[in-house]
Backbone as JSON Lines, residues from 0, in Angstrom:
{"i":0,"aa":"M","n":[-45.89,-131.7,-262.69],"ca":[-46.44,-132.31,-261.51],"c":[-45.71,-133.63,-261.27]}
{"i":1,"aa":"T","n":[-45.25,-133.81,-260.07],"ca":[-44.56,-135.05,-259.73],"c":[-45.38,-135.82,-258.73]}
{"i":2,"aa":"S","n":[-45.26,-137.11,-258.81],"ca":[-45.97,-137.95,-257.84],"c":[-44.93,-138.73,-257.05]}
{"i":3,"aa":"T","n":[-45.28,-138.99,-255.81],"ca":[-44.39,-139.77,-254.96],"c":[-44.89,-141.2,-254.95]}
{"i":4,"aa":"V","n":[-44.03,-142.1,-255.32],"ca":[-44.37,-143.51,-255.36],"c":[-43.47,-144.23,-254.38]}
{"i":5,"aa":"A","n":[-44.06,-145.07,-253.58],"ca":[-43.25,-145.84,-252.62],"c":[-42.29,-146.74,-253.39]}
{"i":6,"aa":"P","n":[-41.08,-146.84,-252.92],"ca":[-40.13,-147.71,-253.63],"c":[-40.58,-149.16,-253.6]}
{"i":7,"aa":"S","n":[-40.35,-149.82,-254.68],"ca":[-40.72,-151.22,-254.8],"c":[-39.66,-152.1,-254.16]}
{"i":8,"aa":"H","n":[-40.07,-153.25,-253.67],"ca":[-39.11,-154.23,-253.15],"c":[-38.49,-155.04,-254.29]}
{"i":9,"aa":"A","n":[-38.89,-154.74,-255.53],"ca":[-38.37,-155.51,-256.66],"c":[-36.85,-155.39,-256.75]}
{"i":10,"aa":"A","n":[-36.33,-154.22,-256.42],"ca":[-34.87,-154.06,-256.49],"c":[-34.17,-154.98,-255.51]}
{"i":11,"aa":"H","n":[-34.81,-155.24,-254.39],"ca":[-34.21,-156.12,-253.39],"c":[-34.27,-157.57,-253.81]}
{"i":12,"aa":"R","n":[-35.16,-157.9,-254.7],"ca":[-35.32,-159.3,-255.12],"c":[-34.41,-159.67,-256.27]}
{"i":13,"aa":"A","n":[-33.8,-158.68,-256.87],"ca":[-32.96,-158.96,-258.03],"c":[-31.77,-159.83,-257.63]}
{"i":14,"aa":"E","n":[-31.46,-160.76,-258.49],"ca":[-30.29,-161.62,-258.27],"c":[-29.04,-160.77,-258.48]}
{"i":15,"aa":"P","n":[-28.03,-161.0,-257.68],"ca":[-26.8,-160.24,-257.9],"c":[-26.17,-160.64,-259.23]}
{"i":16,"aa":"S","n":[-25.66,-159.66,-259.93],"ca":[-25.0,-159.97,-261.2],"c":[-23.56,-160.35,-260.93]}
{"i":17,"aa":"A","n":[-22.92,-160.8,-261.96],"ca":[-21.5,-161.11,-261.82],"c":[-20.77,-159.82,-261.49]}
{"i":18,"aa":"G","n":[-19.72,-159.91,-260.77],"ca":[-18.96,-158.72,-260.43],"c":[-19.04,-158.42,-258.95]}
{"i":19,"aa":"P","n":[-18.85,-157.14,-258.59],"ca":[-18.77,-156.78,-257.18],"c":[-19.99,-157.19,-256.36]}
{"i":20,"aa":"G","n":[-21.19,-157.08,-256.92],"ca":[-22.4,-157.46,-256.18],"c":[-22.42,-158.95,-255.85]}
{"i":21,"aa":"R","n":[-22.02,-159.74,-256.79],"ca":[-21.97,-161.19,-256.59],"c":[-20.89,-161.56,-255.57]}
{"i":22,"aa":"R","n":[-19.75,-160.91,-255.68],"ca":[-18.67,-161.17,-254.73],"c":[-19.1,-160.78,-253.32]}
{"i":23,"aa":"R","n":[-19.79,-159.68,-253.2],"ca":[-20.27,-159.24,-251.88],"c":[-21.28,-160.23,-251.33]}
{"i":24,"aa":"S","n":[-22.17,-160.72,-252.17],"ca":[-23.16,-161.7,-251.73],"c":[-22.49,-162.98,-251.23]}
{"i":25,"aa":"V","n":[-21.48,-163.43,-251.95],"ca":[-20.73,-164.62,-251.53],"c":[-19.99,-164.34,-250.23]}
{"i":26,"aa":"A","n":[-19.41,-163.15,-250.11],"ca":[-18.69,-162.79,-248.89],"c":[-19.62,-162.77,-247.69]}
{"i":27,"aa":"V","n":[-20.82,-162.24,-247.85],"ca":[-21.79,-162.21,-246.75],"c":[-22.22,-163.64,-246.41]}
{"i":28,"aa":"A","n":[-22.46,-164.45,-247.42],"ca":[-22.84,-165.85,-247.16],"c":[-21.74,-166.56,-246.37]}
{"i":29,"aa":"I","n":[-20.5,-166.33,-246.73],"ca":[-19.39,-166.94,-246.02],"c":[-19.31,-166.4,-244.59]}
{"i":30,"aa":"A","n":[-19.49,-165.1,-244.42],"ca":[-19.45,-164.49,-243.08],"c":[-20.54,-165.07,-242.18]}
{"i":31,"aa":"L","n":[-21.73,-165.24,-242.72],"ca":[-22.82,-165.82,-241.93],"c":[-22.53,-167.28,-241.6]}
{"i":32,"aa":"G","n":[-21.95,-167.99,-242.55],"ca":[-21.54,-169.38,-242.29],"c":[-20.48,-169.45,-241.22]}
{"i":33,"aa":"V","n":[-19.53,-168.52,-241.26],"ca":[-18.49,-168.48,-240.23],"c":[-19.11,-168.17,-238.87]}
{"i":34,"aa":"A","n":[-20.09,-167.27,-238.83],"ca":[-20.74,-166.93,-237.55],"c":[-21.39,-168.17,-236.92]}
{"i":35,"aa":"V","n":[-22.12,-168.95,-237.72],"ca":[-22.73,-170.15,-237.14],"c":[-21.68,-171.2,-236.82]}
{"i":36,"aa":"A","n":[-20.6,-171.25,-237.6],"ca":[-19.52,-172.2,-237.29],"c":[-18.85,-171.84,-235.98]}
{"i":37,"aa":"V","n":[-18.68,-170.55,-235.71],"ca":[-18.09,-170.12,-234.44],"c":[-19.02,-170.51,-233.29]}
{"i":38,"aa":"A","n":[-20.32,-170.27,-233.45],"ca":[-21.27,-170.66,-232.4],"c":[-21.22,-172.16,-232.18]}
{"i":39,"aa":"A","n":[-21.19,-172.91,-233.26],"ca":[-21.12,-174.37,-233.14],"c":[-19.8,-174.8,-232.52]}
{"i":40,"aa":"G","n":[-18.72,-174.14,-232.92],"ca":[-17.41,-174.48,-232.38],"c":[-17.3,-174.2,-230.89]}
{"i":41,"aa":"L","n":[-17.84,-173.07,-230.46],"ca":[-17.85,-172.77,-229.02],"c":[-18.64,-173.83,-228.26]}
{"i":42,"aa":"G","n":[-19.77,-174.21,-228.83],"ca":[-20.56,-175.27,-228.22],"c":[-19.8,-176.58,-228.19]}
{"i":43,"aa":"G","n":[-19.09,-176.88,-229.26],"ca":[-18.32,-178.12,-229.33],"c":[-17.21,-178.18,-228.29]}
{"i":44,"aa":"V","n":[-16.52,-177.05,-228.1],"ca":[-15.45,-177.0,-227.1],"c":[-16.04,-177.17,-225.7]}
{"i":45,"aa":"A","n":[-17.15,-176.47,-225.44],"ca":[-17.77,-176.55,-224.12],"c":[-18.39,-177.91,-223.87]}
{"i":46,"aa":"A","n":[-18.7,-178.63,-224.93],"ca":[-19.38,-179.91,-224.79],"c":[-18.45,-181.08,-225.07]}
{"i":47,"aa":"S","n":[-17.17,-180.9,-224.82],"ca":[-16.21,-181.97,-225.13],"c":[-16.55,-183.26,-224.39]}
{"i":48,"aa":"S","n":[-17.15,-183.15,-223.21],"ca":[-17.56,-184.35,-222.47],"c":[-19.08,-184.46,-222.42]}
{"i":49,"aa":"A","n":[-19.75,-183.84,-223.39],"ca":[-21.21,-183.79,-223.37],"c":[-21.86,-185.16,-223.37]}
{"i":50,"aa":"S","n":[-21.36,-186.07,-224.17],"ca":[-21.97,-187.39,-224.26],"c":[-21.92,-188.1,-222.91]}
{"i":51,"aa":"A","n":[-20.78,-188.05,-222.24],"ca":[-20.65,-188.69,-220.93],"c":[-21.55,-187.99,-219.9]}
{"i":52,"aa":"T","n":[-21.57,-186.66,-219.93],"ca":[-22.42,-185.9,-219.0],"c":[-23.88,-186.24,-219.25]}
{"i":53,"aa":"Y","n":[-24.29,-186.21,-220.5],"ca":[-25.68,-186.48,-220.88],"c":[-26.08,-187.89,-220.46]}
{"i":54,"aa":"D","n":[-25.22,-188.85,-220.71],"ca":[-25.52,-190.24,-220.36],"c":[-25.57,-190.45,-218.85]}
{"i":55,"aa":"A","n":[-24.86,-189.63,-218.08],"ca":[-24.84,-189.77,-216.62],"c":[-26.06,-189.13,-215.96]}
{"i":56,"aa":"L","n":[-26.76,-188.26,-216.69],"ca":[-27.94,-187.59,-216.13],"c":[-29.13,-188.54,-216.08]}
{"i":57,"aa":"E","n":[-30.03,-188.25,-215.16],"ca":[-31.32,-188.91,-215.2],"c":[-32.13,-188.12,-216.22]}
{"i":58,"aa":"L","n":[-32.54,-188.81,-217.28],"ca":[-33.19,-188.15,-218.41],"c":[-34.68,-188.45,-218.45]}
{"i":59,"aa":"P","n":[-35.46,-187.5,-218.95],"ca":[-36.88,-187.79,-219.15],"c":[-37.07,-188.84,-220.24]}
{"i":60,"aa":"A","n":[-38.22,-189.47,-220.25],"ca":[-38.51,-190.54,-221.2],"c":[-38.41,-190.07,-222.66]}
{"i":61,"aa":"Y","n":[-38.62,-188.8,-222.91],"ca":[-38.6,-188.28,-224.28],"c":[-37.2,-187.82,-224.73]}
{"i":62,"aa":"A","n":[-36.18,-188.08,-223.94],"ca":[-34.82,-187.66,-224.3],"c":[-34.29,-188.49,-225.47]}
{"i":63,"aa":"P","n":[-33.77,-187.83,-226.49],"ca":[-33.19,-188.56,-227.62],"c":[-31.8,-189.09,-227.26]}
{"i":64,"aa":"P","n":[-31.28,-190.03,-228.05],"ca":[-29.91,-190.5,-227.81],"c":[-28.91,-189.38,-228.08]}
{"i":65,"aa":"S","n":[-27.79,-189.4,-227.39],"ca":[-26.81,-188.32,-227.51],"c":[-26.26,-188.17,-228.93]}
{"i":66,"aa":"W","n":[-26.18,-189.25,-229.7],"ca":[-25.62,-189.17,-231.05],"c":[-26.48,-188.33,-232.0]}
{"i":67,"aa":"L","n":[-27.75,-188.09,-231.65],"ca":[-28.66,-187.36,-232.53],"c":[-28.37,-185.86,-232.58]}
{"i":68,"aa":"F","n":[-27.79,-185.33,-231.52],"ca":[-27.62,-183.88,-231.42],"c":[-26.7,-183.31,-232.5]}
{"i":69,"aa":"G","n":[-25.6,-183.94,-232.78],"ca":[-24.66,-183.44,-233.79],"c":[-25.29,-183.29,-235.17]}
{"i":70,"aa":"P","n":[-25.89,-184.35,-235.71],"ca":[-26.51,-184.21,-237.04],"c":[-27.64,-183.18,-237.07]}
{"i":71,"aa":"V","n":[-28.45,-183.14,-236.02],"ca":[-29.56,-182.18,-236.0],"c":[-29.01,-180.76,-236.01]}
{"i":72,"aa":"W","n":[-28.05,-180.48,-235.14],"ca":[-27.5,-179.12,-235.09],"c":[-26.8,-178.74,-236.38]}
{"i":73,"aa":"T","n":[-26.17,-179.67,-237.04],"ca":[-25.52,-179.36,-238.32],"c":[-26.54,-178.83,-239.32]}
{"i":74,"aa":"V","n":[-27.64,-179.53,-239.45],"ca":[-28.71,-179.11,-240.38],"c":[-29.28,-177.76,-239.96]}
{"i":75,"aa":"L","n":[-29.52,-177.6,-238.66],"ca":[-30.12,-176.36,-238.16],"c":[-29.19,-175.16,-238.4]}
{"i":76,"aa":"Y","n":[-27.9,-175.35,-238.14],"ca":[-26.97,-174.24,-238.36],"c":[-26.89,-173.84,-239.83]}
{"i":77,"aa":"V","n":[-26.91,-174.79,-240.73],"ca":[-26.91,-174.48,-242.16],"c":[-28.18,-173.71,-242.52]}
{"i":78,"aa":"A","n":[-29.32,-174.18,-242.05],"ca":[-30.59,-173.51,-242.35],"c":[-30.61,-172.1,-241.77]}
{"i":79,"aa":"M","n":[-30.06,-171.91,-240.58],"ca":[-30.0,-170.58,-239.97],"c":[-29.15,-169.63,-240.8]}
{"i":80,"aa":"A","n":[-28.02,-170.1,-241.27],"ca":[-27.14,-169.26,-242.08],"c":[-27.79,-168.89,-243.41]}
{"i":81,"aa":"V","n":[-28.43,-169.86,-244.05],"ca":[-29.11,-169.6,-245.32],"c":[-30.26,-168.61,-245.1]}
{"i":82,"aa":"A","n":[-31.02,-168.79,-244.04],"ca":[-32.13,-167.88,-243.74],"c":[-31.63,-166.45,-243.56]}
{"i":83,"aa":"A","n":[-30.56,-166.28,-242.81],"ca":[-30.0,-164.95,-242.59],"c":[-29.5,-164.35,-243.9]}
{"i":84,"aa":"W","n":[-28.87,-165.18,-244.72],"ca":[-28.37,-164.69,-246.01],"c":[-29.52,-164.24,-246.91]}
{"i":85,"aa":"L","n":[-30.6,-165.0,-246.92],"ca":[-31.77,-164.62,-247.73],"c":[-32.35,-163.28,-247.27]}
{"i":86,"aa":"V","n":[-32.39,-163.08,-245.97],"ca":[-32.89,-161.81,-245.44],"c":[-31.93,-160.69,-245.83]}
{"i":87,"aa":"W","n":[-30.64,-160.93,-245.67],"ca":[-29.67,-159.91,-246.06],"c":[-29.83,-159.54,-247.53]}
{"i":88,"aa":"R","n":[-30.02,-160.53,-248.38],"ca":[-30.18,-160.25,-249.82],"c":[-31.43,-159.43,-250.09]}
{"i":89,"aa":"R","n":[-32.45,-159.63,-249.29],"ca":[-33.7,-158.89,-249.51],"c":[-33.61,-157.46,-249.0]}
{"i":90,"aa":"V","n":[-33.08,-157.25,-247.79],"ca":[-33.15,-155.93,-247.18],"c":[-31.82,-155.39,-246.68]}
{"i":91,"aa":"G","n":[-30.78,-156.19,-246.79],"ca":[-29.5,-155.75,-246.25],"c":[-29.43,-156.01,-244.75]}
{"i":92,"aa":"A","n":[-28.48,-155.4,-244.12],"ca":[-28.31,-155.58,-242.67],"c":[-29.26,-154.63,-241.95]}
{"i":93,"aa":"D","n":[-30.26,-155.21,-241.31],"ca":[-31.21,-154.41,-240.56],"c":[-31.47,-155.08,-239.22]}
{"i":94,"aa":"R","n":[-32.54,-154.68,-238.53],"ca":[-32.79,-155.21,-237.18],"c":[-33.09,-156.7,-237.19]}
{"i":95,"aa":"A","n":[-33.56,-157.25,-238.29],"ca":[-33.79,-158.7,-238.35],"c":[-32.47,-159.45,-238.24]}
{"i":96,"aa":"L","n":[-31.44,-158.97,-238.92],"ca":[-30.13,-159.62,-238.81],"c":[-29.48,-159.33,-237.46]}
{"i":97,"aa":"L","n":[-29.76,-158.19,-236.89],"ca":[-29.28,-157.92,-235.53],"c":[-29.91,-158.91,-234.56]}
{"i":98,"aa":"A","n":[-31.22,-159.15,-234.68],"ca":[-31.91,-160.13,-233.83],"c":[-31.33,-161.52,-234.06]}
{"i":99,"aa":"W","n":[-31.02,-161.85,-235.3],"ca":[-30.41,-163.15,-235.61],"c":[-29.07,-163.29,-234.9]}
{"i":100,"aa":"G","n":[-28.27,-162.23,-234.94],"ca":[-26.98,-162.26,-234.26],"c":[-27.13,-162.41,-232.75]}
{"i":101,"aa":"V","n":[-28.09,-161.72,-232.17],"ca":[-28.33,-161.82,-230.73],"c":[-28.75,-163.24,-230.35]}
{"i":102,"aa":"Q","n":[-29.67,-163.82,-231.12],"ca":[-30.09,-165.18,-230.79],"c":[-28.94,-166.17,-230.98]}
{"i":103,"aa":"L","n":[-28.03,-165.89,-231.92],"ca":[-26.88,-166.77,-232.12],"c":[-25.95,-166.73,-230.9]}
{"i":104,"aa":"V","n":[-25.82,-165.55,-230.29],"ca":[-25.02,-165.43,-229.06],"c":[-25.68,-166.24,-227.94]}
{"i":105,"aa":"F","n":[-26.99,-166.13,-227.81],"ca":[-27.7,-166.93,-226.79],"c":[-27.55,-168.43,-227.09]}
{"i":106,"aa":"N","n":[-27.6,-168.78,-228.36],"ca":[-27.42,-170.17,-228.75],"c":[-26.05,-170.67,-228.3]}
{"i":107,"aa":"A","n":[-25.02,-169.88,-228.57],"ca":[-23.65,-170.27,-228.21],"c":[-23.45,-170.34,-226.7]}
{"i":108,"aa":"A","n":[-24.21,-169.55,-225.95],"ca":[-24.03,-169.49,-224.49],"c":[-24.63,-170.69,-223.77]}
{"i":109,"aa":"W","n":[-25.62,-171.34,-224.37],"ca":[-26.32,-172.41,-223.65],"c":[-25.41,-173.6,-223.34]}
{"i":110,"aa":"T","n":[-24.66,-174.08,-224.29],"ca":[-23.85,-175.29,-224.1],"c":[-22.83,-175.15,-222.96]}
{"i":111,"aa":"P","n":[-22.09,-174.04,-222.89],"ca":[-21.18,-173.91,-221.75],"c":[-21.91,-173.89,-220.4]}
{"i":112,"aa":"L","n":[-23.07,-173.26,-220.37],"ca":[-23.84,-173.25,-219.12],"c":[-24.26,-174.65,-218.72]}
{"i":113,"aa":"F","n":[-24.78,-175.39,-219.68],"ca":[-25.32,-176.71,-219.38],"c":[-24.23,-177.74,-219.15]}
{"i":114,"aa":"F","n":[-23.3,-177.87,-220.08],"ca":[-22.32,-178.95,-220.02],"c":[-21.04,-178.58,-219.25]}
{"i":115,"aa":"A","n":[-20.48,-177.4,-219.5],"ca":[-19.22,-177.06,-218.85],"c":[-19.44,-176.64,-217.39]}
{"i":116,"aa":"A","n":[-20.51,-175.88,-217.13],"ca":[-20.75,-175.38,-215.78],"c":[-21.7,-176.27,-214.98]}
{"i":117,"aa":"D","n":[-22.35,-177.22,-215.65],"ca":[-23.37,-178.07,-214.99],"c":[-24.43,-177.22,-214.3]}
{"i":118,"aa":"A","n":[-24.73,-176.07,-214.88],"ca":[-25.72,-175.13,-214.32],"c":[-27.05,-175.35,-215.05]}
{"i":119,"aa":"Y","n":[-27.7,-176.46,-214.76],"ca":[-28.89,-176.86,-215.52],"c":[-30.04,-175.86,-215.38]}
{"i":120,"aa":"A","n":[-30.27,-175.35,-214.17],"ca":[-31.36,-174.39,-213.96],"c":[-31.06,-173.07,-214.68]}
{"i":121,"aa":"L","n":[-29.82,-172.6,-214.58],"ca":[-29.45,-171.37,-215.29],"c":[-29.53,-171.57,-216.8]}
{"i":122,"aa":"A","n":[-29.12,-172.75,-217.26],"ca":[-29.24,-173.07,-218.69],"c":[-30.7,-173.07,-219.12]}
{"i":123,"aa":"L","n":[-31.6,-173.5,-218.24],"ca":[-33.03,-173.47,-218.56],"c":[-33.52,-172.04,-218.74]}
{"i":124,"aa":"V","n":[-33.12,-171.16,-217.85],"ca":[-33.51,-169.75,-217.98],"c":[-32.96,-169.19,-219.3]}
{"i":125,"aa":"E","n":[-31.71,-169.51,-219.58],"ca":[-31.08,-169.02,-220.8],"c":[-31.76,-169.55,-222.05]}
{"i":126,"aa":"I","n":[-32.15,-170.81,-222.06],"ca":[-32.79,-171.37,-223.26],"c":[-34.2,-170.83,-223.46]}
{"i":127,"aa":"V","n":[-34.86,-170.47,-222.37],"ca":[-36.18,-169.82,-222.51],"c":[-36.0,-168.46,-223.2]}
{"i":128,"aa":"V","n":[-34.95,-167.73,-222.82],"ca":[-34.65,-166.46,-223.49],"c":[-34.3,-166.72,-224.96]}
{"i":129,"aa":"L","n":[-33.51,-167.75,-225.2],"ca":[-33.17,-168.11,-226.59],"c":[-34.43,-168.42,-227.38]}
{"i":130,"aa":"L","n":[-35.32,-169.19,-226.82],"ca":[-36.56,-169.53,-227.53],"c":[-37.36,-168.28,-227.86]}
{"i":131,"aa":"A","n":[-37.46,-167.37,-226.9],"ca":[-38.16,-166.11,-227.17],"c":[-37.45,-165.32,-228.26]}
{"i":132,"aa":"A","n":[-36.13,-165.3,-228.21],"ca":[-35.37,-164.56,-229.24],"c":[-35.56,-165.18,-230.61]}
{"i":133,"aa":"V","n":[-35.66,-166.51,-230.67],"ca":[-35.84,-167.18,-231.96],"c":[-37.25,-167.0,-232.46]}
{"i":134,"aa":"V","n":[-38.23,-167.32,-231.62],"ca":[-39.62,-167.33,-232.07],"c":[-40.17,-165.92,-232.22]}
{"i":135,"aa":"V","n":[-40.14,-165.18,-231.15],"ca":[-40.83,-163.9,-231.12],"c":[-40.12,-162.85,-231.96]}
{"i":136,"aa":"V","n":[-38.83,-162.85,-231.92],"ca":[-38.12,-161.78,-232.59],"c":[-37.61,-162.2,-233.97]}
{"i":137,"aa":"T","n":[-36.67,-163.1,-234.01],"ca":[-35.99,-163.4,-235.27],"c":[-36.92,-163.96,-236.34]}
{"i":138,"aa":"T","n":[-37.68,-164.99,-236.01],"ca":[-38.52,-165.61,-237.03],"c":[-39.62,-164.66,-237.5]}
{"i":139,"aa":"V","n":[-40.2,-163.91,-236.6],"ca":[-41.24,-162.94,-236.99],"c":[-40.63,-161.86,-237.89]}
{"i":140,"aa":"L","n":[-39.47,-161.35,-237.5],"ca":[-38.83,-160.34,-238.34],"c":[-38.44,-160.91,-239.7]}
{"i":141,"aa":"F","n":[-37.94,-162.15,-239.71],"ca":[-37.62,-162.79,-240.99],"c":[-38.87,-162.94,-241.84]}
{"i":142,"aa":"A","n":[-39.98,-163.33,-241.24],"ca":[-41.23,-163.52,-241.99],"c":[-41.67,-162.24,-242.68]}
{"i":143,"aa":"R","n":[-41.42,-161.12,-242.06],"ca":[-41.8,-159.83,-242.63],"c":[-40.9,-159.42,-243.79]}
{"i":144,"aa":"R","n":[-39.75,-160.07,-243.89],"ca":[-38.79,-159.7,-244.92],"c":[-38.7,-160.73,-246.04]}
{"i":145,"aa":"R","n":[-38.75,-161.99,-245.67],"ca":[-38.63,-163.07,-246.66],"c":[-39.23,-164.33,-246.07]}
{"i":146,"aa":"A","n":[-40.38,-164.73,-246.56],"ca":[-41.12,-165.86,-245.99],"c":[-40.3,-167.14,-245.94]}
{"i":147,"aa":"V","n":[-39.56,-167.41,-247.0],"ca":[-38.77,-168.65,-247.02],"c":[-37.72,-168.65,-245.91]}
{"i":148,"aa":"A","n":[-37.19,-167.49,-245.57],"ca":[-36.22,-167.39,-244.47],"c":[-36.88,-167.77,-243.15]}
{"i":149,"aa":"A","n":[-38.09,-167.31,-242.94],"ca":[-38.81,-167.66,-241.71],"c":[-39.09,-169.17,-241.68]}
{"i":150,"aa":"W","n":[-39.47,-169.74,-242.81],"ca":[-39.72,-171.18,-242.85],"c":[-38.45,-171.98,-242.58]}
{"i":151,"aa":"L","n":[-37.32,-171.47,-243.01],"ca":[-36.06,-172.14,-242.72],"c":[-35.74,-172.12,-241.22]}
{"i":152,"aa":"M","n":[-36.3,-171.16,-240.5],"ca":[-36.09,-171.07,-239.06],"c":[-37.03,-171.98,-238.27]}
{"i":153,"aa":"V","n":[-38.13,-172.44,-238.88],"ca":[-39.13,-173.24,-238.16],"c":[-38.54,-174.52,-237.54]}
{"i":154,"aa":"P","n":[-37.72,-175.3,-238.24],"ca":[-37.14,-176.47,-237.57],"c":[-36.27,-176.09,-236.36]}
{"i":155,"aa":"Y","n":[-35.57,-174.99,-236.45],"ca":[-34.77,-174.49,-235.34],"c":[-35.67,-174.14,-234.16]}
{"i":156,"aa":"V","n":[-36.74,-173.43,-234.44],"ca":[-37.71,-173.08,-233.4],"c":[-38.23,-174.35,-232.73]}
{"i":157,"aa":"A","n":[-38.61,-175.33,-233.53],"ca":[-39.15,-176.58,-232.99],"c":[-38.1,-177.3,-232.14]}
{"i":158,"aa":"W","n":[-36.86,-177.35,-232.61],"ca":[-35.81,-178.04,-231.86],"c":[-35.49,-177.32,-230.56]}
{"i":159,"aa":"V","n":[-35.43,-175.99,-230.59],"ca":[-35.16,-175.24,-229.35],"c":[-36.32,-175.38,-228.38]}
{"i":160,"aa":"A","n":[-37.55,-175.44,-228.88],"ca":[-38.7,-175.69,-227.99],"c":[-38.57,-177.07,-227.35]}
{"i":161,"aa":"F","n":[-38.21,-178.06,-228.14],"ca":[-38.0,-179.41,-227.61],"c":[-36.84,-179.41,-226.61]}
{"i":162,"aa":"A","n":[-35.75,-178.75,-226.95],"ca":[-34.59,-178.69,-226.05],"c":[-34.94,-177.98,-224.75]}
{"i":163,"aa":"T","n":[-35.83,-177.0,-224.81],"ca":[-36.29,-176.31,-223.6],"c":[-37.03,-177.29,-222.7]}
{"i":164,"aa":"A","n":[-37.92,-178.08,-223.3],"ca":[-38.66,-179.1,-222.53],"c":[-37.7,-180.15,-221.97]}
{"i":165,"aa":"L","n":[-36.7,-180.54,-222.75],"ca":[-35.72,-181.51,-222.29],"c":[-34.9,-180.93,-221.14]}
{"i":166,"aa":"N","n":[-34.46,-179.68,-221.26],"ca":[-33.71,-179.02,-220.2],"c":[-34.56,-178.94,-218.93]}
{"i":167,"aa":"A","n":[-35.84,-178.62,-219.08],"ca":[-36.73,-178.54,-217.91],"c":[-36.86,-179.91,-217.24]}
{"i":168,"aa":"G","n":[-37.01,-180.95,-218.06],"ca":[-37.1,-182.31,-217.52],"c":[-35.84,-182.7,-216.76]}
{"i":169,"aa":"I","n":[-34.7,-182.31,-217.28],"ca":[-33.43,-182.62,-216.61],"c":[-33.32,-181.86,-215.29]}
{"i":170,"aa":"V","n":[-33.77,-180.61,-215.28],"ca":[-33.74,-179.85,-214.02],"c":[-34.62,-180.54,-212.97]}
{"i":171,"aa":"V","n":[-35.79,-180.98,-213.36],"ca":[-36.7,-181.64,-212.42],"c":[-36.12,-182.95,-211.92]}
{"i":172,"aa":"L","n":[-35.52,-183.73,-212.8],"ca":[-35.03,-185.05,-212.45],"c":[-33.65,-185.05,-211.76]}
{"i":173,"aa":"N","n":[-32.91,-183.99,-211.92],"ca":[-31.56,-183.95,-211.36],"c":[-31.44,-182.84,-210.36]}
């Protein structure tokens, strides 16, 4: 008589050993880091005059100084990459990582819309979609796979929510 037992997630929690598994884990971590670096780099190219543009706008009272954005995004991008890597280690490449990739594309698209195209209203629509992709899809899916990965996304969610409010304020004032 055989019994069917649901597979345990314990195998997914095991630390990679030295050898091919460890090399693969490092390779995936590097690939995820490169993905966020590309998103950040695209934003950086599109925002080459961001400080001057930002300073020339009529800003809401809650707008932070332009120098704050670089350090905040650096921390957020690192946390996003680590969160994705933790999910990958737990379950491999599944729809949670697909959602992460989609939100990263939306993330990369916002800066060119806002700074390069001066399309503030369109950037607002885009960032609302980004916020939904981050909160509703990616973070929820991460929470179902690895709680710490979802918690690593919380500062990103908060910053994108704040950036959405800031973008809305700029649309109203400009």
